[in-house]
C-alpha positions in Angstrom: -199.4 41.4 -84.0 -202.9 40.8 -85.4 -203.8 38.8 -82.3 -203.1 41.8 -80.2 -206.0 43.7 -81.9 -208.4 40.7 -82.2 -209.6 38.9 -79.1 -209.6 35.1 -78.9 -213.2 34.9 -80.0 -212.6 36.9 -83.2 -209.4 35.0 -83.8 -211.3 31.7 -83.8 -214.0 33.2 -86.1 -211.2 34.4 -88.5 -209.6 30.9 -88.6 -213.0 29.4 -89.4 -213.5 31.7 -92.4 -210.1 31.0 -94.0 -211.3 28.0 -96.1 -214.4 29.9 -97.3 -212.5 33.0 -98.1 -209.9 31.0 -100.1 -212.5 29.2 -102.0 -214.3 32.5 -103.0 -210.9 33.9 -103.9 -210.2 30.9 -106.2 -213.7 31.3 -107.8 -213.1 35.0 -108.3 -209.8 34.3 -109.9 -211.3 31.8 -112.3 -214.1 34.2 -113.0 -211.6 37.0 -113.8 -209.8 34.7 -116.2 -213.1 33.7 -117.8 -214.4 37.3 -118.1 -211.1 38.8 -119.5 -208.8 37.9 -122.3 -207.7 34.5 -121.0 -204.9 34.2 -123.6 -203.2 37.3 -122.0 -203.5 35.9 -118.5 -202.4 32.3 -119.4 -199.2 33.7 -121.0 -197.9 34.2 -117.4 -198.5 30.5 -116.4 -195.1 28.8 -117.1 -196.4 25.3 -118.0 -199.2 26.6 -120.3 -197.1 29.4 -121.9 -195.2 27.0 -124.2 -198.5 25.4 -125.4 -200.0 28.7 -126.4 -197.2 29.8 -128.7 -198.3 30.1 -132.3 -196.0 29.2 -135.2 -195.6 32.4 -137.2 
């Protein structure tokens, strides 16, 4: 469906930008975790969740 709106030239440009956009998305995600309360975000990661529990 997207190919119908984009021509072949723009489709090739979009495919070339996928790795760059995914890298910037990953950097943005890490930056978001760094800038916010990272304990709150890491509670949703299943493997790390068990390591963050405190003995009350």
